[in-house]
PDB file of N, H, CA, C and O in Angstrom:
ATOM      1  N   MET A   1     146.775 110.262  88.178  1.00  0.00           N
ATOM      2  CA  MET A   1     147.072 111.785  87.129  1.00  0.00           C
ATOM      3  C   MET A   1     147.972 112.507  85.992  1.00  0.00           C
ATOM      4  O   MET A   1     148.909 111.965  85.406  1.00  0.00           O
ATOM      5  N   PRO A   2     147.642 113.465  85.846  1.00  0.00           N
ATOM      6  CA  PRO A   2     148.639 113.941  85.272  1.00  0.00           C
ATOM      7  C   PRO A   2     149.672 115.263  86.260  1.00  0.00           C
ATOM      8  O   PRO A   2     150.405 116.186  85.906  1.00  0.00           O
ATOM      9  N   ASP A   3     149.365 114.887  87.192  1.00  0.00           N
ATOM     10  H   ASP A   3     148.770 114.137  87.480  1.00  0.00           H
ATOM     11  CA  ASP A   3     150.121 115.984  88.680  1.00  0.00           C
ATOM     12  C   ASP A   3     150.563 114.988  89.589  1.00  0.00           C
ATOM     13  O   ASP A   3     150.514 113.764  89.472  1.00  0.00           O
ATOM     14  N   ASP A   4     150.851 115.448  90.194  1.00  0.00           N
ATOM     15  H   ASP A   4     150.891 116.442  90.289  1.00  0.00           H
ATOM     16  CA  ASP A   4     151.173 114.646  91.390  1.00  0.00           C
ATOM     17  C   ASP A   4     149.911 114.498  92.211  1.00  0.00           C
ATOM     18  O   ASP A   4     150.115 114.207  93.389  1.00  0.00           O
ATOM     19  N   SER A   5     148.987 114.598  91.938  1.00  0.00           N
ATOM     20  H   SER A   5     148.821 114.835  90.981  1.00  0.00           H
ATOM     21  CA  SER A   5     147.233 114.122  92.683  1.00  0.00           C
ATOM     22  C   SER A   5     147.838 112.342  93.046  1.00  0.00           C
ATOM     23  O   SER A   5     148.748 111.708  92.513  1.00  0.00           O
ATOM     24  N   ALA A   6     147.091 112.044  93.915  1.00  0.00           N
ATOM     25  H   ALA A   6     146.351 112.560  94.348  1.00  0.00           H
ATOM     26  CA  ALA A   6     147.157 110.354  94.195  1.00  0.00           C
ATOM     27  C   ALA A   6     145.380 109.595  93.826  1.00  0.00           C
ATOM     28  O   ALA A   6     145.168 108.488  93.331  1.00  0.00           O
ATOM     29  N   THR A   7     144.477 110.493  94.210  1.00  0.00           N
ATOM     30  H   THR A   7     144.649 111.393  94.612  1.00  0.00           H
ATOM     31  CA  THR A   7     143.001 110.323  93.285  1.00  0.00           C
ATOM     32  C   THR A   7     142.473 111.121  92.642  1.00  0.00           C
ATOM     33  O   THR A   7     143.125 112.155  92.788  1.00  0.00           O
ATOM     34  N   THR A   8     141.679 111.287  92.006  1.00  0.00           N
ATOM     35  H   THR A   8     141.149 110.447  91.888  1.00  0.00           H
ATOM     36  CA  THR A   8     140.478 111.796  90.497  1.00  0.00           C
ATOM     37  C   THR A   8     139.722 112.317  91.999  1.00  0.00           C
ATOM     38  O   THR A   8     138.707 112.606  91.365  1.00  0.00           O
ATOM     39  N   ARG A   9     139.383 112.645  93.279  1.00  0.00           N
ATOM     40  H   ARG A   9     140.207 112.411  93.795  1.00  0.00           H
ATOM     41  CA  ARG A   9     139.175 113.954  94.184  1.00  0.00           C
ATOM     42  C   ARG A   9     140.799 114.725  94.452  1.00  0.00           C
ATOM     43  O   ARG A   9     140.987 115.684  93.704  1.00  0.00           O
ATOM     44  N   GLU A  10     141.598 114.504  95.122  1.00  0.00           N
ATOM     45  H   GLU A  10     141.445 113.725  95.730  1.00  0.00           H
ATOM     46  CA  GLU A  10     142.087 115.349  95.211  1.00  0.00           C
ATOM     47  C   GLU A  10     143.150 115.757  93.905  1.00  0.00           C
ATOM     48  O   GLU A  10     144.243 116.284  94.108  1.00  0.00           O
ATOM     49  N   PHE A  11     142.514 115.341  92.232  1.00  0.00           N
ATOM     50  H   PHE A  11     141.626 114.912  92.067  1.00  0.00           H
ATOM     51  CA  PHE A  11     142.871 116.500  91.524  1.00  0.00           C
ATOM     52  C   PHE A  11     141.640 117.528  91.687  1.00  0.00           C
ATOM     53  O   PHE A  11     142.016 118.696  91.787  1.00  0.00           O
ATOM     54  N   LEU A  12     140.539 117.373  91.724  1.00  0.00           N
ATOM     55  H   LEU A  12     140.234 116.424  91.643  1.00  0.00           H
ATOM     56  CA  LEU A  12     139.446 118.011  91.629  1.00  0.00           C
ATOM     57  C   LEU A  12     139.833 118.984  92.361  1.00  0.00           C
ATOM     58  O   LEU A  12     140.295 120.058  91.973  1.00  0.00           O
ATOM     59  N   ASN A  13     139.576 118.478  93.907  1.00  0.00           N
ATOM     60  H   ASN A  13     139.202 117.606  94.222  1.00  0.00           H
ATOM     61  CA  ASN A  13     139.916 119.219  95.005  1.00  0.00           C
ATOM     62  C   ASN A  13     141.017 120.700  94.701  1.00  0.00           C
ATOM     63  O   ASN A  13     140.833 121.860  95.071  1.00  0.00           O
ATOM     64  N   LYS A  14     142.367 120.013  93.760  1.00  0.00           N
ATOM     65  H   LYS A  14     142.517 119.071  93.459  1.00  0.00           H
ATOM     66  CA  LYS A  14     143.181 120.610  93.548  1.00  0.00           C
ATOM     67  C   LYS A  14     143.018 121.803  92.619  1.00  0.00           C
ATOM     68  O   LYS A  14     143.717 122.807  92.751  1.00  0.00           O
ATOM     69  N   LEU A  15     141.779 121.642  91.369  1.00  0.00           N
ATOM     70  H   LEU A  15     141.211 120.826  91.262  1.00  0.00           H
ATOM     71  CA  LEU A  15     141.241 122.321  90.374  1.00  0.00           C
ATOM     72  C   LEU A  15     140.114 123.703  90.972  1.00  0.00           C
ATOM     73  O   LEU A  15     139.976 124.898  90.708  1.00  0.00           O
ATOM     74  N   SER A  16     139.496 122.737  91.865  1.00  0.00           N
ATOM     75  H   SER A  16     139.608 121.767  92.079  1.00  0.00           H
ATOM     76  CA  SER A  16     138.538 123.880  92.615  1.00  0.00           C
ATOM     77  C   SER A  16     139.434 125.285  92.834  1.00  0.00           C
ATOM     78  O   SER A  16     139.207 126.333  92.228  1.00  0.00           O
ATOM     79  N   GLU A  17     140.645 125.062  93.962  1.00  0.00           N
ATOM     80  H   GLU A  17     140.829 124.211  94.454  1.00  0.00           H
ATOM     81  CA  GLU A  17     140.659 126.030  94.727  1.00  0.00           C
ATOM     82  C   GLU A  17     141.920 126.644  93.859  1.00  0.00           C
ATOM     83  O   GLU A  17     142.203 127.751  94.317  1.00  0.00           O
ATOM     84  N   ALA A  18     142.796 126.266  92.715  1.00  0.00           N
ATOM     85  H   ALA A  18     142.566 125.367  92.343  1.00  0.00           H
ATOM     86  CA  ALA A  18     143.085 127.167  91.530  1.00  0.00           C
ATOM     87  C   ALA A  18     142.650 128.344  90.718  1.00  0.00           C
ATOM     88  O   ALA A  18     141.917 128.215  89.737  1.00  0.00           O
ATOM     89  N   THR A  19     143.177 129.663  91.199  1.00  0.00           N
ATOM     90  H   THR A  19     143.772 129.767  91.996  1.00  0.00           H
ATOM     91  CA  THR A  19     143.059 130.274  89.878  1.00  0.00           C
ATOM     92  C   THR A  19     142.364 130.133  89.223  1.00  0.00           C
ATOM     93  O   THR A  19     141.510 129.290  89.497  1.00  0.00           O
ATOM     94  N   GLU A  20     142.264 131.006  87.688  1.00  0.00           N
ATOM     95  H   GLU A  20     142.958 131.690  87.466  1.00  0.00           H
ATOM     96  CA  GLU A  20     141.438 131.400  86.473  1.00  0.00           C
ATOM     97  C   GLU A  20     142.310 131.005  85.841  1.00  0.00           C
ATOM     98  O   GLU A  20     141.922 130.191  85.003  1.00  0.00           O
ATOM     99  N   ALA A  21     143.885 131.286  85.821  1.00  0.00           N
ATOM    100  H   ALA A  21     144.200 131.947  86.502  1.00  0.00           H
ATOM    101  CA  ALA A  21     145.531 130.949  85.331  1.00  0.00           C
ATOM    102  C   ALA A  21     146.095 130.648  85.826  1.00  0.00           C
ATOM    103  O   ALA A  21     147.253 131.040  85.685  1.00  0.00           O
ATOM    104  N   GLU A  22     145.754 129.631  86.898  1.00  0.00           N
ATOM    105  H   GLU A  22     144.813 129.312  87.012  1.00  0.00           H
ATOM    106  CA  GLU A  22     146.222 128.247  87.105  1.00  0.00           C
ATOM    107  C   GLU A  22     146.162 127.442  86.655  1.00  0.00           C
ATOM    108  O   GLU A  22     147.036 126.629  86.353  1.00  0.00           O
ATOM    109  N   LEU A  23     144.377 127.462  86.373  1.00  0.00           N
ATOM    110  H   LEU A  23     143.667 128.122  86.618  1.00  0.00           H
ATOM    111  CA  LEU A  23     143.636 127.071  85.318  1.00  0.00           C
ATOM    112  C   LEU A  23     143.824 126.416  83.868  1.00  0.00           C
ATOM    113  O   LEU A  23     143.826 125.297  83.355  1.00  0.00           O
ATOM    114  N   GLU A  24     144.015 128.032  83.430  1.00  0.00           N
ATOM    115  H   GLU A  24     144.013 128.941  83.846  1.00  0.00           H
ATOM    116  CA  GLU A  24     144.685 128.081  82.300  1.00  0.00           C
ATOM    117  C   GLU A  24     145.658 126.999  81.433  1.00  0.00           C
ATOM    118  O   GLU A  24     145.554 126.262  80.452  1.00  0.00           O
ATOM    119  N   GLU A  25     146.968 127.500  82.732  1.00  0.00           N
ATOM    120  H   GLU A  25     147.053 128.099  83.529  1.00  0.00           H
ATOM    121  CA  GLU A  25     148.559 127.482  82.708  1.00  0.00           C
ATOM    122  C   GLU A  25     148.387 125.919  82.804  1.00  0.00           C
ATOM    123  O   GLU A  25     148.872 125.366  81.817  1.00  0.00           O
ATOM    124  N   ARG A  26     147.902 125.165  83.602  1.00  0.00           N
ATOM    125  H   ARG A  26     147.508 125.614  84.404  1.00  0.00           H
ATOM    126  CA  ARG A  26     147.758 123.775  83.635  1.00  0.00           C
ATOM    127  C   ARG A  26     147.102 122.594  82.717  1.00  0.00           C
ATOM    128  O   ARG A  26     147.359 121.403  82.544  1.00  0.00           O
ATOM    129  N   LEU A  27     145.789 123.823  82.037  1.00  0.00           N
ATOM    130  H   LEU A  27     145.580 124.791  82.177  1.00  0.00           H
ATOM    131  CA  LEU A  27     145.536 123.075  80.571  1.00  0.00           C
ATOM    132  C   LEU A  27     146.648 122.954  79.732  1.00  0.00           C
ATOM    133  O   LEU A  27     147.089 122.024  79.057  1.00  0.00           O
ATOM    134  N   ASN A  28     147.006 124.128  79.932  1.00  0.00           N
ATOM    135  H   ASN A  28     146.648 124.884  80.480  1.00  0.00           H
ATOM    136  CA  ASN A  28     147.768 124.616  78.784  1.00  0.00           C
ATOM    137  C   ASN A  28     149.011 122.978  78.621  1.00  0.00           C
ATOM    138  O   ASN A  28     149.241 122.358  77.583  1.00  0.00           O
ATOM    139  N   ASP A  29     149.741 122.615  80.429  1.00  0.00           N
ATOM    140  H   ASP A  29     149.554 123.119  81.272  1.00  0.00           H
ATOM    141  CA  ASP A  29     150.454 121.789  80.808  1.00  0.00           C
ATOM    142  C   ASP A  29     150.549 120.546  79.912  1.00  0.00           C
ATOM    143  O   ASP A  29     151.469 120.027  79.280  1.00  0.00           O
ATOM    144  N   VAL A  30     148.799 120.166  80.161  1.00  0.00           N
ATOM    145  H   VAL A  30     148.052 120.587  80.675  1.00  0.00           H
ATOM    146  CA  VAL A  30     148.563 118.630  80.093  1.00  0.00           C
ATOM    147  C   VAL A  30     148.317 118.862  78.652  1.00  0.00           C
ATOM    148  O   VAL A  30     149.097 118.214  77.954  1.00  0.00           O
ATOM    149  N   THR A  31     147.503 119.560  78.015  1.00  0.00           N
ATOM    150  H   THR A  31     146.869 120.086  78.581  1.00  0.00           H
ATOM    151  CA  THR A  31     147.426 119.598  76.194  1.00  0.00           C
ATOM    152  C   THR A  31     149.268 119.016  76.022  1.00  0.00           C
ATOM    153  O   THR A  31     149.433 117.799  75.932  1.00  0.00           O
ATOM    154  N   GLU A  32     149.968 119.528  76.003  1.00  0.00           N
ATOM    155  H   GLU A  32     149.834 120.517  76.075  1.00  0.00           H
ATOM    156  CA  GLU A  32     150.986 119.926  75.434  1.00  0.00           C
ATOM    157  C   GLU A  32     151.622 118.152  76.191  1.00  0.00           C
ATOM    158  O   GLU A  32     152.187 117.428  75.371  1.00  0.00           O
ATOM    159  N   ARG A  33     151.502 117.680  77.455  1.00  0.00           N
ATOM    160  H   ARG A  33     151.043 118.268  78.121  1.00  0.00           H
ATOM    161  CA  ARG A  33     152.207 116.798  77.282  1.00  0.00           C
ATOM    162  C   ARG A  33     151.298 115.104  76.572  1.00  0.00           C
ATOM    163  O   ARG A  33     151.860 114.009  76.604  1.00  0.00           O
ATOM    164  N   LEU A  34     149.703 115.352  75.939  1.00  0.00           N
ATOM    165  H   LEU A  34     149.246 116.241  75.913  1.00  0.00           H
ATOM    166  CA  LEU A  34     148.970 114.546  75.997  1.00  0.00           C
ATOM    167  C   LEU A  34     149.631 114.420  74.640  1.00  0.00           C
ATOM    168  O   LEU A  34     150.097 113.290  74.495  1.00  0.00           O
ATOM    169  N   PHE A  35     149.897 115.526  73.194  1.00  0.00           N
ATOM    170  H   PHE A  35     149.518 116.444  73.312  1.00  0.00           H
ATOM    171  CA  PHE A  35     150.406 115.799  72.366  1.00  0.00           C
ATOM    172  C   PHE A  35     151.788 115.103  72.344  1.00  0.00           C
ATOM    173  O   PHE A  35     151.838 114.322  71.393  1.00  0.00           O
ATOM    174  N   ARG A  36     152.824 115.122  73.008  1.00  0.00           N
ATOM    175  H   ARG A  36     152.784 115.755  73.780  1.00  0.00           H
ATOM    176  CA  ARG A  36     153.650 114.095  73.305  1.00  0.00           C
ATOM    177  C   ARG A  36     153.579 113.195  73.524  1.00  0.00           C
ATOM    178  O   ARG A  36     154.570 112.590  73.117  1.00  0.00           O
ATOM    179  N   LEU A  37     152.534 112.264  74.269  1.00  0.00           N
ATOM    180  H   LEU A  37     151.728 112.756  74.599  1.00  0.00           H
ATOM    181  CA  LEU A  37     152.816 111.025  74.294  1.00  0.00           C
ATOM    182  C   LEU A  37     151.505 110.579  73.269  1.00  0.00           C
ATOM    183  O   LEU A  37     150.959 109.514  73.560  1.00  0.00           O
ATOM    184  N   ARG A  38     151.101 111.159  72.368  1.00  0.00           N
ATOM    185  H   ARG A  38     151.544 112.023  72.132  1.00  0.00           H
ATOM    186  CA  ARG A  38     150.572 111.084  71.022  1.00  0.00           C
ATOM    187  C   ARG A  38     151.922 110.714  70.163  1.00  0.00           C
ATOM    188  O   ARG A  38     151.986 109.725  69.433  1.00  0.00           O
ATOM    189  N   VAL A  39     152.914 111.585  70.342  1.00  0.00           N
ATOM    190  H   VAL A  39     152.862 112.388  70.935  1.00  0.00           H
ATOM    191  CA  VAL A  39     153.834 111.052  69.032  1.00  0.00           C
ATOM    192  C   VAL A  39     154.169 110.191  69.487  1.00  0.00           C
ATOM    193  O   VAL A  39     154.300 109.270  68.681  1.00  0.00           O
ATOM    194  N   ARG A  40     154.551 109.817  71.040  1.00  0.00           N
ATOM    195  H   ARG A  40     154.445 110.565  71.695  1.00  0.00           H
ATOM    196  CA  ARG A  40     154.776 108.945  71.206  1.00  0.00           C
ATOM    197  C   ARG A  40     154.753 107.537  70.903  1.00  0.00           C
ATOM    198  O   ARG A  40     155.640 106.737  70.607  1.00  0.00           O
ATOM    199  N   MET A  41     153.769 107.463  71.023  1.00  0.00           N
ATOM    200  H   MET A  41     153.048 108.113  71.264  1.00  0.00           H
ATOM    201  CA  MET A  41     152.170 106.706  70.724  1.00  0.00           C
ATOM    202  C   MET A  41     152.526 106.025  69.359  1.00  0.00           C
ATOM    203  O   MET A  41     152.323 104.846  69.066  1.00  0.00           O
ATOM    204  N   ALA A  42     153.027 106.875  68.679  1.00  0.00           N
ATOM    205  H   ALA A  42     153.192 107.833  68.916  1.00  0.00           H
ATOM    206  CA  ALA A  42     153.616 106.647  67.438  1.00  0.00           C
ATOM    207  C   ALA A  42     154.551 105.970  66.957  1.00  0.00           C
ATOM    208  O   ALA A  42     154.348 105.163  66.050  1.00  0.00           O
ATOM    209  N   SER A  43     155.803 106.195  67.513  1.00  0.00           N
ATOM    210  H   SER A  43     155.968 106.851  68.250  1.00  0.00           H
ATOM    211  CA  SER A  43     156.820 106.443  67.161  1.00  0.00           C
ATOM    212  C   SER A  43     157.011 104.665  68.084  1.00  0.00           C
ATOM    213  O   SER A  43     158.114 104.133  68.201  1.00  0.00           O
ATOM    214  N   SER A  44     155.867 104.108  68.555  1.00  0.00           N
ATOM    215  H   SER A  44     154.970 104.541  68.460  1.00  0.00           H
ATOM    216  CA  SER A  44     155.961 102.477  69.953  1.00  0.00           C
ATOM    217  C   SER A  44     156.728 103.051  70.831  1.00  0.00           C
ATOM    218  O   SER A  44     157.627 102.229  70.654  1.00  0.00           O
ATOM    219  N   GLN A  45     157.044 103.551  71.404  1.00  0.00           N
ATOM    220  H   GLN A  45     156.314 104.219  71.548  1.00  0.00           H
ATOM    221  CA  GLN A  45     157.688 104.311  72.855  1.00  0.00           C
ATOM    222  C   GLN A  45     157.113 104.606  73.973  1.00  0.00           C
ATOM    223  O   GLN A  45     157.827 104.945  74.916  1.00  0.00           O
ATOM    224  N   LEU A  46     155.523 104.536  74.143  1.00  0.00           N
ATOM    225  H   LEU A  46     154.942 104.260  73.377  1.00  0.00           H
ATOM    226  CA  LEU A  46     154.844 104.128  74.868  1.00  0.00           C
ATOM    227  C   LEU A  46     154.436 103.107  75.424  1.00  0.00           C
ATOM    228  O   LEU A  46     153.796 102.225  74.851  1.00  0.00           O
ATOM    229  N   ASP A  47     154.850 103.107  76.936  1.00  0.00           N
ATOM    230  H   ASP A  47     155.370 103.823  77.401  1.00  0.00           H
ATOM    231  CA  ASP A  47     154.925 101.662  77.752  1.00  0.00           C
ATOM    232  C   ASP A  47     153.234 101.799  78.583  1.00  0.00           C
ATOM    233  O   ASP A  47     152.579 100.842  78.996  1.00  0.00           O
ATOM    234  N   ASP A  48     152.976 102.752  78.626  1.00  0.00           N
ATOM    235  H   ASP A  48     153.509 103.530  78.291  1.00  0.00           H
ATOM    236  CA  ASP A  48     150.668 102.972  79.112  1.00  0.00           C
ATOM    237  C   ASP A  48     149.825 103.500  78.376  1.00  0.00           C
ATOM    238  O   ASP A  48     149.594 104.689  78.599  1.00  0.00           O
ATOM    239  N   PRO A  49     149.186 102.919  77.419  1.00  0.00           N
ATOM    240  CA  PRO A  49     148.210 103.886  76.646  1.00  0.00           C
ATOM    241  C   PRO A  49     147.144 104.401  77.472  1.00  0.00           C
ATOM    242  O   PRO A  49     146.101 104.844  76.990  1.00  0.00           O
ATOM    243  N   MET A  50     147.447 104.339  79.008  1.00  0.00           N
ATOM    244  H   MET A  50     148.293 103.979  79.400  1.00  0.00           H
ATOM    245  CA  MET A  50     146.069 104.211  79.429  1.00  0.00           C
ATOM    246  C   MET A  50     146.208 105.930  79.451  1.00  0.00           C
ATOM    247  O   MET A  50     145.364 106.760  79.113  1.00  0.00           O
ATOM    248  N   ARG A  51     147.407 106.108  79.905  1.00  0.00           N
ATOM    249  H   ARG A  51     148.092 105.434  80.179  1.00  0.00           H
ATOM    250  CA  ARG A  51     147.949 107.804  80.211  1.00  0.00           C
ATOM    251  C   ARG A  51     147.394 108.579  79.084  1.00  0.00           C
ATOM    252  O   ARG A  51     147.008 109.728  79.300  1.00  0.00           O
ATOM    253  N   ILE A  52     147.323 108.128  78.042  1.00  0.00           N
ATOM    254  H   ILE A  52     147.636 107.195  77.866  1.00  0.00           H
ATOM    255  CA  ILE A  52     146.331 108.992  77.377  1.00  0.00           C
ATOM    256  C   ILE A  52     144.739 109.514  77.007  1.00  0.00           C
ATOM    257  O   ILE A  52     144.207 110.312  76.235  1.00  0.00           O
ATOM    258  N   HIS A  53     144.272 108.390  78.225  1.00  0.00           N
ATOM    259  H   HIS A  53     144.704 107.742  78.851  1.00  0.00           H
ATOM    260  CA  HIS A  53     143.116 108.496  78.755  1.00  0.00           C
ATOM    261  C   HIS A  53     142.940 109.387  79.704  1.00  0.00           C
ATOM    262  O   HIS A  53     141.953 110.123  79.697  1.00  0.00           O
ATOM    263  N   LYS A  54     143.851 109.439  80.623  1.00  0.00           N
ATOM    264  H   LYS A  54     144.653 108.841  80.629  1.00  0.00           H
ATOM    265  CA  LYS A  54     143.948 109.493  82.166  1.00  0.00           C
ATOM    266  C   LYS A  54     143.945 110.948  81.169  1.00  0.00           C
ATOM    267  O   LYS A  54     142.753 111.056  80.881  1.00  0.00           O
ATOM    268  N   TYR A  55     144.557 111.912  80.620  1.00  0.00           N
ATOM    269  H   TYR A  55     145.525 111.824  80.854  1.00  0.00           H
ATOM    270  CA  TYR A  55     145.072 113.297  80.181  1.00  0.00           C
ATOM    271  C   TYR A  55     143.825 113.714  79.341  1.00  0.00           C
ATOM    272  O   TYR A  55     143.507 114.902  79.392  1.00  0.00           O
ATOM    273  N   ARG A  56     143.090 112.871  78.579  1.00  0.00           N
ATOM    274  H   ARG A  56     143.348 111.906  78.538  1.00  0.00           H
ATOM    275  CA  ARG A  56     141.975 113.201  78.469  1.00  0.00           C
ATOM    276  C   ARG A  56     140.829 113.644  79.482  1.00  0.00           C
ATOM    277  O   ARG A  56     140.193 114.696  79.423  1.00  0.00           O
ATOM    278  N   LYS A  57     140.650 112.288  80.736  1.00  0.00           N
ATOM    279  H   LYS A  57     141.166 111.433  80.784  1.00  0.00           H
ATOM    280  CA  LYS A  57     140.225 113.347  80.944  1.00  0.00           C
ATOM    281  C   LYS A  57     140.359 114.289  82.248  1.00  0.00           C
ATOM    282  O   LYS A  57     139.638 114.716  83.150  1.00  0.00           O
ATOM    283  N   ALA A  58     141.304 114.341  81.949  1.00  0.00           N
ATOM    284  H   ALA A  58     141.890 113.993  81.217  1.00  0.00           H
ATOM    285  CA  ALA A  58     142.267 115.677  83.351  1.00  0.00           C
ATOM    286  C   ALA A  58     142.277 116.815  82.453  1.00  0.00           C
ATOM    287  O   ALA A  58     142.801 117.860  82.840  1.00  0.00           O
ATOM    288  N   ILE A  59     141.425 116.684  80.558  1.00  0.00           N
ATOM    289  H   ILE A  59     141.000 115.835  80.244  1.00  0.00           H
ATOM    290  CA  ILE A  59     141.509 118.297  79.697  1.00  0.00           C
ATOM    291  C   ILE A  59     140.030 118.207  79.922  1.00  0.00           C
ATOM    292  O   ILE A  59     139.347 119.132  79.484  1.00  0.00           O
ATOM    293  N   ALA A  60     139.535 117.367  80.451  1.00  0.00           N
ATOM    294  H   ALA A  60     140.090 116.616  80.807  1.00  0.00           H
ATOM    295  CA  ALA A  60     137.933 117.409  80.519  1.00  0.00           C
ATOM    296  C   ALA A  60     137.572 118.179  81.888  1.00  0.00           C
ATOM    297  O   ALA A  60     136.844 119.119  82.207  1.00  0.00           O
ATOM    298  N   ARG A  61     138.303 117.448  82.419  1.00  0.00           N
ATOM    299  H   ARG A  61     138.895 116.685  82.159  1.00  0.00           H
ATOM    300  CA  ARG A  61     137.954 118.281  84.278  1.00  0.00           C
ATOM    301  C   ARG A  61     137.679 119.691  83.956  1.00  0.00           C
ATOM    302  O   ARG A  61     136.710 120.418  83.739  1.00  0.00           O
ATOM    303  N   ILE A  62     138.881 119.749  84.016  1.00  0.00           N
ATOM    304  H   ILE A  62     139.668 119.159  84.192  1.00  0.00           H
ATOM    305  CA  ILE A  62     139.515 121.298  84.310  1.00  0.00           C
ATOM    306  C   ILE A  62     138.864 122.012  83.273  1.00  0.00           C
ATOM    307  O   ILE A  62     138.480 123.125  83.633  1.00  0.00           O
ATOM    308  N   LYS A  63     138.498 121.554  81.480  1.00  0.00           N
ATOM    309  H   LYS A  63     138.811 120.651  81.188  1.00  0.00           H
ATOM    310  CA  LYS A  63     137.041 122.396  81.176  1.00  0.00           C
ATOM    311  C   LYS A  63     136.268 122.803  81.894  1.00  0.00           C
ATOM    312  O   LYS A  63     135.839 123.927  82.155  1.00  0.00           O
ATOM    313  N   THR A  64     136.030 121.561  82.323  1.00  0.00           N
ATOM    314  H   THR A  64     136.379 120.648  82.111  1.00  0.00           H
ATOM    315  CA  THR A  64     134.609 121.636  83.462  1.00  0.00           C
ATOM    316  C   THR A  64     135.159 122.833  84.260  1.00  0.00           C
ATOM    317  O   THR A  64     134.898 123.954  83.824  1.00  0.00           O
ATOM    318  N   GLU A  65     135.884 122.717  85.367  1.00  0.00           N
ATOM    319  H   GLU A  65     136.097 121.807  85.721  1.00  0.00           H
ATOM    320  CA  GLU A  65     135.719 123.465  85.963  1.00  0.00           C
ATOM    321  C   GLU A  65     135.853 125.118  85.691  1.00  0.00           C
ATOM    322  O   GLU A  65     135.503 125.974  86.504  1.00  0.00           O
ATOM    323  N   GLN A  66     136.394 125.358  84.467  1.00  0.00           N
ATOM    324  H   GLN A  66     136.678 124.662  83.807  1.00  0.00           H
ATOM    325  CA  GLN A  66     136.792 126.430  83.485  1.00  0.00           C
ATOM    326  C   GLN A  66     135.133 127.160  83.509  1.00  0.00           C
ATOM    327  O   GLN A  66     134.858 128.262  83.986  1.00  0.00           O
ATOM    328  N   ARG A  67     134.045 126.063  82.766  1.00  0.00           N
ATOM    329  H   ARG A  67     134.268 125.168  82.379  1.00  0.00           H
ATOM    330  CA  ARG A  67     132.787 126.163  82.656  1.00  0.00           C
ATOM    331  C   ARG A  67     131.827 126.027  83.734  1.00  0.00           C
ATOM    332  O   ARG A  67     130.847 126.735  83.502  1.00  0.00           O
ATOM    333  N   ARG A  68     131.785 125.738  84.227  1.00  0.00           N
ATOM    334  H   ARG A  68     132.581 125.163  84.415  1.00  0.00           H
ATOM    335  CA  ARG A  68     131.402 125.642  86.059  1.00  0.00           C
ATOM    336  C   ARG A  68     131.510 127.498  86.718  1.00  0.00           C
ATOM    337  O   ARG A  68     130.764 128.165  87.435  1.00  0.00           O
ATOM    338  N   ARG A  69     132.579 127.729  86.153  1.00  0.00           N
ATOM    339  H   ARG A  69     133.185 127.186  85.570  1.00  0.00           H
ATOM    340  CA  ARG A  69     133.176 129.162  86.907  1.00  0.00           C
ATOM    341  C   ARG A  69     132.566 130.121  86.364  1.00  0.00           C
ATOM    342  O   ARG A  69     132.021 130.836  87.205  1.00  0.00           O
ATOM    343  N   GLU A  70     132.305 130.708  84.482  1.00  0.00           N
ATOM    344  H   GLU A  70     132.748 130.127  83.799  1.00  0.00           H
ATOM    345  CA  GLU A  70     132.331 131.005  83.236  1.00  0.00           C
ATOM    346  C   GLU A  70     130.279 130.728  84.157  1.00  0.00           C
ATOM    347  O   GLU A  70     130.041 131.698  84.877  1.00  0.00           O
ATOM    348  N   LEU A  71     129.471 130.016  84.150  1.00  0.00           N
ATOM    349  H   LEU A  71     129.664 129.228  83.564  1.00  0.00           H
ATOM    350  CA  LEU A  71     128.712 130.209  84.219  1.00  0.00           C
ATOM    351  C   LEU A  71     128.494 130.548  85.815  1.00  0.00           C
ATOM    352  O   LEU A  71     127.276 130.722  85.761  1.00  0.00           O
ATOM    353  N   ALA A  72     128.798 130.744  87.081  1.00  0.00           N
ATOM    354  H   ALA A  72     129.787 130.601  87.126  1.00  0.00           H
ATOM    355  CA  ALA A  72     128.477 131.005  88.123  1.00  0.00           C
ATOM    356  C   ALA A  72     128.740 132.650  87.999  1.00  0.00           C
ATOM    357  O   ALA A  72     127.966 133.424  88.563  1.00  0.00           O
ATOM    358  N   ARG A  73     129.661 133.043  87.375  1.00  0.00           N
ATOM    359  H   ARG A  73     130.290 132.414  86.917  1.00  0.00           H
ATOM    360  CA  ARG A  73     129.584 134.534  87.176  1.00  0.00           C
ATOM    361  C   ARG A  73     128.933 134.933  86.154  1.00  0.00           C
ATOM    362  O   ARG A  73     129.005 136.158  86.248  1.00  0.00           O
ATOM    363  N   LEU A  74     128.173 134.622  84.973  1.00  0.00           N
ATOM    364  H   LEU A  74     128.114 133.626  84.896  1.00  0.00           H
ATOM    365  CA  LEU A  74     127.047 134.777  84.796  1.00  0.00           C
ATOM    366  C   LEU A  74     125.886 135.146  85.531  1.00  0.00           C
ATOM    367  O   LEU A  74     125.029 135.989  85.267  1.00  0.00           O
ATOM    368  N   ARG A  75     126.027 134.223  86.687  1.00  0.00           N
ATOM    369  H   ARG A  75     126.724 133.538  86.902  1.00  0.00           H
ATOM    370  CA  ARG A  75     124.924 134.306  87.925  1.00  0.00           C
ATOM    371  C   ARG A  75     124.514 134.948  88.539  1.00  0.00           C
ATOM    372  O   ARG A  75     123.334 135.243  88.728  1.00  0.00           O
ATOM    373  N   ALA A  76     126.171 135.581  89.339  1.00  0.00           N
ATOM    374  H   ALA A  76     127.130 135.341  89.186  1.00  0.00           H
ATOM    375  CA  ALA A  76     125.785 137.022  89.855  1.00  0.00           C
ATOM    376  C   ALA A  76     125.630 138.237  89.548  1.00  0.00           C
ATOM    377  O   ALA A  76     125.282 139.050  90.403  1.00  0.00           O
TER     378      ALA A  76
END
């Protein structure tokens, strides 16, 4: 996982407990890290190419949590 979470479930629990501002901050951080990984991959300095996949998944999970909260607000 892009942060210190050991499992996907732990990462999802952290996302559900995070505030809107924390989610936005995490999204920006993970997006920036993904950009750096892509640059390193282009220059052949990346040891584990699967890390890019993990970061893309993390971005999708963060955006999904943001959307879930947005829909919950609209229904309330």
